[in-house]
TORVO-879991 format. One record per residue (C-alpha): x, y, z negated; residue in three letters; residue number from 1. Coordinates in steps of 0.2 Angstrom, whole numbers, padded with zeros to 4 digits. Last residue first. Example, Ala and Ser with C-alpha at 12.3 -4.5 7.8 and 13.67 -1.06 7.14 Angstrom:
// residues 2
[[0068; -0005; -0036]; 'Ser'; 2];
[[0062; -0022; -0039]; 'Ala'; 1];
//
This chain:
// residues 257
[[0084; 0073; -0088]; 'Ser'; 257];
[[0081; 0091; -0081]; 'Leu'; 256];
[[0096; 0089; -0068]; 'Gln'; 255];
[[0091; 0072; -0064]; 'Lys'; 254];
[[0072; 0079; -0060]; 'Gly'; 253];
[[0081; 0092; -0051]; 'Ala'; 252];
[[0092; 0080; -0039]; 'Lys'; 251];
[[0075; 0070; -0035]; 'Val'; 250];
[[0065; 0085; -0031]; 'Lys'; 249];
[[0080; 0091; -0021]; 'Arg'; 248];
[[0080; 0073; -0012]; 'Arg'; 247];
[[0062; 0076; -0010]; 'Glu'; 246];
[[0063; 0093; -0001]; 'Met'; 245];
[[0077; 0086; 0012]; 'Pro'; 244];
[[0063; 0075; 0018]; 'Leu'; 243];
[[0068; 0061; 0031]; 'Val'; 242];
[[0080; 0049; 0017]; 'Ala'; 241];
[[0070; 0054; 0001]; 'Trp'; 240];
[[0053; 0050; 0011]; 'Gly'; 239];
[[0060; 0034; 0017]; 'Phe'; 238];
[[0064; 0029; -0001]; 'Leu'; 237];
[[0048; 0034; -0007]; 'Lys'; 236];
[[0041; 0023; 0005]; 'Val'; 235];
[[0052; 0008; 0001]; 'Ile'; 234];
[[0048; 0011; -0017]; 'Gly'; 233];
[[0028; 0009; -0013]; 'Asn'; 232];
[[0033; -0008; -0005]; 'Met'; 231];
[[0042; -0013; -0018]; 'Leu'; 230];
[[0029; -0009; -0032]; 'Leu'; 229];
[[0016; -0020; -0020]; 'Ser'; 228];
[[0028; -0033; -0021]; 'Leu'; 227];
[[0030; -0032; -0039]; 'Leu'; 226];
[[0009; -0033; -0042]; 'Ile'; 225];
[[0008; -0047; -0029]; 'Ile'; 224];
[[0023; -0058; -0038]; 'Met'; 223];
[[0011; -0055; -0054]; 'Leu'; 222];
[[-0002; -0060; -0047]; 'Val'; 221];
[[0005; -0077; -0041]; 'Cys'; 220];
[[0011; -0077; -0060]; 'Ala'; 219];
[[-0005; -0075; -0066]; 'Phe'; 218];
[[-0012; -0089; -0052]; 'Val'; 217];
[[0004; -0100; -0057]; 'Asp'; 216];
[[0000; -0099; -0077]; 'Asp'; 215];
[[-0021; -0103; -0071]; 'Leu'; 214];
[[-0018; -0119; -0064]; 'Met'; 213];
[[-0036; -0124; -0063]; 'Tyr'; 212];
[[-0031; -0134; -0045]; 'Ala'; 211];
[[-0042; -0124; -0036]; 'Asn'; 210];
[[-0034; -0108; -0042]; 'Lys'; 209];
[[-0017; -0113; -0038]; 'Ala'; 208];
[[-0022; -0118; -0019]; 'Arg'; 207];
[[-0032; -0101; -0018]; 'Ile'; 206];
[[-0016; -0091; -0025]; 'Leu'; 205];
[[-0005; -0100; -0014]; 'Tyr'; 204];
[[-0015; -0098; 0001]; 'Tyr'; 203];
[[-0014; -0079; -0003]; 'Gly'; 202];
[[0003; -0078; -0006]; 'Leu'; 201];
[[0007; -0083; 0011]; 'Gly'; 200];
[[0006; -0100; 0020]; 'Ser'; 199];
[[-0007; -0110; 0027]; 'Gln'; 198];
[[-0020; -0099; 0032]; 'Ser'; 197];
[[-0040; -0096; 0032]; 'Ala'; 196];
[[-0050; -0084; 0021]; 'Ile'; 195];
[[-0038; -0080; 0006]; 'Trp'; 194];
[[-0023; -0076; 0018]; 'Glu'; 193];
[[-0033; -0060; 0026]; 'Gly'; 192];
[[-0036; -0054; 0006]; 'Val'; 191];
[[-0019; -0056; 0003]; 'Val'; 190];
[[-0012; -0047; 0019]; 'Ala'; 189];
[[-0024; -0032; 0013]; 'Gly'; 188];
[[-0018; -0034; -0005]; 'Ser'; 187];
[[0001; -0031; 0001]; 'Ile'; 186];
[[-0004; -0018; 0012]; 'Ser'; 185];
[[-0014; -0009; -0001]; 'Tyr'; 184];
[[0001; -0001; -0011]; 'Thr'; 183];
[[0009; 0005; 0005]; 'Ala'; 182];
[[-0007; 0012; 0012]; 'Ala'; 181];
[[-0006; 0023; -0004]; 'Val'; 180];
[[0012; 0029; -0004]; 'Lys'; 179];
[[0010; 0032; 0017]; 'Leu'; 178];
[[-0005; 0042; 0013]; 'Gly'; 177];
[[0006; 0055; 0001]; 'Ser'; 176];
[[0020; 0053; 0012]; 'Leu'; 175];
[[0008; 0060; 0027]; 'Leu'; 174];
[[0005; 0075; 0015]; 'Ser'; 173];
[[0022; 0078; 0013]; 'Ile'; 172];
[[0026; 0077; 0032]; 'Met'; 171];
[[0011; 0089; 0036]; 'Ala'; 170];
[[0025; 0104; 0039]; 'Ser'; 169];
[[0035; 0093; 0049]; 'Pro'; 168];
[[0021; 0090; 0059]; 'Ile'; 167];
[[0014; 0107; 0060]; 'Lys'; 166];
[[0029; 0117; 0063]; 'Val'; 165];
[[0042; 0111; 0076]; 'Ile'; 164];
[[0035; 0097; 0084]; 'Arg'; 163];
[[0015; 0103; 0082]; 'Tyr'; 162];
[[0018; 0120; 0090]; 'Leu'; 161];
[[0031; 0115; 0103]; 'Gln'; 160];
[[0017; 0103; 0109]; 'Ala'; 159];
[[0005; 0118; 0108]; 'Lys'; 158];
[[0017; 0128; 0119]; 'Ser'; 157];
[[0028; 0143; 0110]; 'Gly'; 156];
[[0029; 0159; 0118]; 'Gly'; 155];
[[0038; 0168; 0104]; 'Tyr'; 154];
[[0022; 0176; 0099]; 'Thr'; 153];
[[0014; 0158; 0097]; 'Lys'; 152];
[[0029; 0153; 0086]; 'Val'; 151];
[[0026; 0167; 0074]; 'Leu'; 150];
[[0005; 0165; 0076]; 'Asn'; 149];
[[0007; 0147; 0068]; 'Leu'; 148];
[[0018; 0152; 0055]; 'Tyr'; 147];
[[0005; 0165; 0050]; 'Gly'; 146];
[[-0007; 0152; 0050]; 'Gln'; 145];
[[-0001; 0143; 0035]; 'Asp'; 144];
[[-0003; 0125; 0036]; 'Met'; 143];
[[-0018; 0116; 0029]; 'Gln'; 142];
[[-0024; 0107; 0045]; 'Gly'; 141];
[[-0009; 0097; 0048]; 'Leu'; 140];
[[-0008; 0091; 0030]; 'Gly'; 139];
[[-0026; 0086; 0032]; 'Asp'; 138];
[[-0024; 0077; 0047]; 'Ser'; 137];
[[-0008; 0069; 0039]; 'Phe'; 136];
[[-0020; 0062; 0022]; 'Ser'; 135];
[[-0035; 0057; 0033]; 'Val'; 134];
[[-0024; 0047; 0044]; 'Val'; 133];
[[-0014; 0040; 0032]; 'Ile'; 132];
[[-0027; 0035; 0021]; 'Pro'; 131];
[[-0038; 0027; 0034]; 'Phe'; 130];
[[-0025; 0017; 0042]; 'Phe'; 129];
[[-0020; 0006; 0028]; 'Cys'; 128];
[[-0035; -0006; 0024]; 'Met'; 127];
[[-0040; -0008; 0040]; 'Leu'; 126];
[[-0023; -0011; 0046]; 'Val'; 125];
[[-0020; -0025; 0034]; 'Val'; 124];
[[-0034; -0033; 0040]; 'Thr'; 123];
[[-0027; -0034; 0057]; 'Leu'; 122];
[[-0011; -0040; 0051]; 'Ile'; 121];
[[-0022; -0054; 0043]; 'Lys'; 120];
[[-0033; -0056; 0059]; 'Pro'; 119];
[[-0016; -0058; 0070]; 'Ala'; 118];
[[-0003; -0069; 0061]; 'Tyr'; 117];
[[-0013; -0086; 0067]; 'Gly'; 116];
[[-0030; -0092; 0062]; 'Phe'; 115];
[[-0040; -0087; 0078]; 'Gly'; 114];
[[-0044; -0071; 0084]; 'Met'; 113];
[[-0063; -0069; 0088]; 'Tyr'; 112];
[[-0067; -0082; 0073]; 'Ile'; 111];
[[-0053; -0076; 0062]; 'Ile'; 110];
[[-0058; -0057; 0064]; 'Phe'; 109];
[[-0076; -0061; 0058]; 'Ile'; 108];
[[-0070; -0072; 0043]; 'Pro'; 107];
[[-0059; -0055; 0038]; 'Ala'; 106];
[[-0073; -0042; 0040]; 'Leu'; 105];
[[-0084; -0048; 0023]; 'Val'; 104];
[[-0066; -0047; 0014]; 'Ile'; 103];
[[-0063; -0030; 0020]; 'Thr'; 102];
[[-0078; -0023; 0011]; 'Pro'; 101];
[[-0088; -0012; 0024]; 'Val'; 100];
[[-0088; 0005; 0017]; 'Thr'; 99];
[[-0072; 0009; 0022]; 'Gln'; 98];
[[-0076; 0008; 0042]; 'Thr'; 97];
[[-0089; 0020; 0040]; 'Val'; 96];
[[-0077; 0034; 0034]; 'Val'; 95];
[[-0067; 0032; 0049]; 'Leu'; 94];
[[-0086; 0034; 0060]; 'Ile'; 93];
[[-0088; 0049; 0052]; 'Pro'; 92];
[[-0071; 0056; 0058]; 'Tyr'; 91];
[[-0074; 0051; 0074]; 'Val'; 90];
[[-0087; 0061; 0083]; 'Cys'; 89];
[[-0084; 0078; 0073]; 'Arg'; 88];
[[-0065; 0075; 0073]; 'Lys'; 87];
[[-0064; 0074; 0093]; 'Phe'; 86];
[[-0076; 0089; 0094]; 'Thr'; 85];
[[-0063; 0098; 0084]; 'Pro'; 84];
[[-0049; 0093; 0095]; 'Met'; 83];
[[-0031; 0098; 0090]; 'Ala'; 82];
[[-0034; 0092; 0071]; 'Asp'; 81];
[[-0042; 0076; 0074]; 'Ile'; 80];
[[-0030; 0071; 0090]; 'Leu'; 79];
[[-0016; 0074; 0078]; 'Ile'; 78];
[[-0021; 0063; 0064]; 'Gly'; 77];
[[-0026; 0049; 0078]; 'Met'; 76];
[[-0010; 0048; 0084]; 'Phe'; 75];
[[0001; 0049; 0068]; 'Ile'; 74];
[[-0014; 0036; 0059]; 'Gly'; 73];
[[-0012; 0026; 0074]; 'Ile'; 72];
[[0007; 0023; 0073]; 'Val'; 71];
[[0007; 0022; 0054]; 'Phe'; 70];
[[-0006; 0010; 0055]; 'Ser'; 69];
[[0003; -0001; 0066]; 'Ile'; 68];
[[0018; 0000; 0055]; 'Gly'; 67];
[[0009; -0005; 0040]; 'Met'; 66];
[[0001; -0019; 0048]; 'Gly'; 65];
[[0017; -0026; 0054]; 'Ala'; 64];
[[0024; -0022; 0036]; 'Leu'; 63];
[[0010; -0031; 0028]; 'Ala'; 62];
[[0011; -0047; 0039]; 'Glu'; 61];
[[0029; -0049; 0036]; 'Met'; 60];
[[0028; -0045; 0017]; 'Val'; 59];
[[0014; -0059; 0015]; 'Thr'; 58];
[[0026; -0072; 0024]; 'Val'; 57];
[[0040; -0068; 0014]; 'Gly'; 56];
[[0030; -0068; -0002]; 'Ala'; 55];
[[0025; -0088; 0002]; 'His'; 54];
[[0044; -0092; 0003]; 'Gly'; 53];
[[0047; -0081; -0014]; 'Leu'; 52];
[[0032; -0090; -0023]; 'Leu'; 51];
[[0040; -0107; -0017]; 'Ala'; 50];
[[0057; -0103; -0024]; 'Pro'; 49];
[[0049; -0093; -0039]; 'Phe'; 48];
[[0039; -0108; -0045]; 'Asp'; 47];
[[0049; -0110; -0062]; 'Ser'; 46];
[[0053; -0092; -0064]; 'Val'; 45];
[[0036; -0087; -0061]; 'Phe'; 44];
[[0028; -0102; -0071]; 'Ala'; 43];
[[0038; -0098; -0086]; 'Arg'; 42];
[[0033; -0080; -0085]; 'Leu'; 41];
[[0015; -0084; -0084]; 'Thr'; 40];
[[0016; -0095; -0098]; 'Asp'; 39];
[[0025; -0082; -0110]; 'Ser'; 38];
[[0013; -0070; -0105]; 'Pro'; 37];
[[-0002; -0081; -0113]; 'Ala'; 36];
[[-0012; -0091; -0101]; 'Pro'; 35];
[[-0031; -0089; -0102]; 'Leu'; 34];
[[-0043; -0104; -0099]; 'Val'; 33];
[[-0033; -0118; -0091]; 'Tyr'; 32];
[[-0018; -0113; -0104]; 'Leu'; 31];
[[-0030; -0116; -0118]; 'Pro'; 30];
[[-0033; -0101; -0131]; 'Ile'; 29];
[[-0026; -0107; -0149]; 'Gly'; 28];
[[-0034; -0092; -0157]; 'Ala'; 27];
[[-0018; -0087; -0164]; 'Ile'; 26];
[[-0007; -0089; -0149]; 'Gln'; 25];
[[-0019; -0082; -0136]; 'Val'; 24];
[[-0020; -0067; -0147]; 'Ile'; 23];
[[-0003; -0066; -0150]; 'Leu'; 22];
[[0002; -0065; -0132]; 'Glu'; 21];
[[-0012; -0053; -0126]; 'Trp'; 20];
[[-0005; -0041; -0141]; 'Ala'; 19];
[[0011; -0043; -0136]; 'Ala'; 18];
[[0007; -0039; -0118]; 'Ala'; 17];
[[-0003; -0023; -0122]; 'Leu'; 16];
[[0012; -0017; -0132]; 'Val'; 15];
[[0024; -0021; -0118]; 'Leu'; 14];
[[0013; -0013; -0107]; 'Ile'; 13];
[[0012; 0003; -0118]; 'Val'; 12];
[[0030; 0004; -0118]; 'Phe'; 11];
[[0033; 0002; -0100]; 'Val'; 10];
[[0020; 0018; -0097]; 'Pro'; 9];
[[0030; 0028; -0110]; 'Ala'; 8];
[[0046; 0025; -0103]; 'Met'; 7];
[[0045; 0040; -0091]; 'Arg'; 6];
[[0038; 0052; -0105]; 'Ser'; 5];
[[0052; 0047; -0115]; 'Met'; 4];
[[0065; 0050; -0102]; 'Lys'; 3];
[[0057; 0068; -0099]; 'Lys'; 2];
[[0057; 0071; -0119]; 'Met'; 1];
//
């Protein structure tokens, strides 16, 4: 039963793809209007070397942005939890940063930072650091007060309180934020590449769109989806490696299936 529930999304995707293919073939929709899934897969296979080269650039930008977001998220999450005044001052600003569309800020970054990797990485940071900060700070704030009192009773300092109790207990929340950020990271890099770049999947997407090669556009979108899933999988692997409870979940899931 558990295997069937896992396969349900795959089944739905296959049914939708088959319906899409059937509609395009029966209606005779031209390739430049709507490519069929078979056209998309054909373009993906034929253009895979070029897509892979551009994907390497996008992944590099996404990983760099994720790394910076992770450091900022840990630092700010601890400050927000430890200093209520800092939270009241900074938290509304963090929320405001998420109300401004990233594609509006990307040209401003390019004006001030040039056409290199920096504006693309900064775009990724803006899209990724918020879920990390919020999830981590929430995890720190939801700690059972009994454990905190126990550490304080034994004379633990504030730094030891975070190192021994709060940060380990907030790792599950942090992992949830990292999963969301990992999915956003590829999209953030692509948005930055849309504005001005000479490489990356965003550049490839714009070039294919301008040439009305919609099969290549859909193939590029497929690559972006696969990379986003890959980034999410890397975060899950990280959680499995550093959190024993995640390993127990995986083992329990295998036993149930």
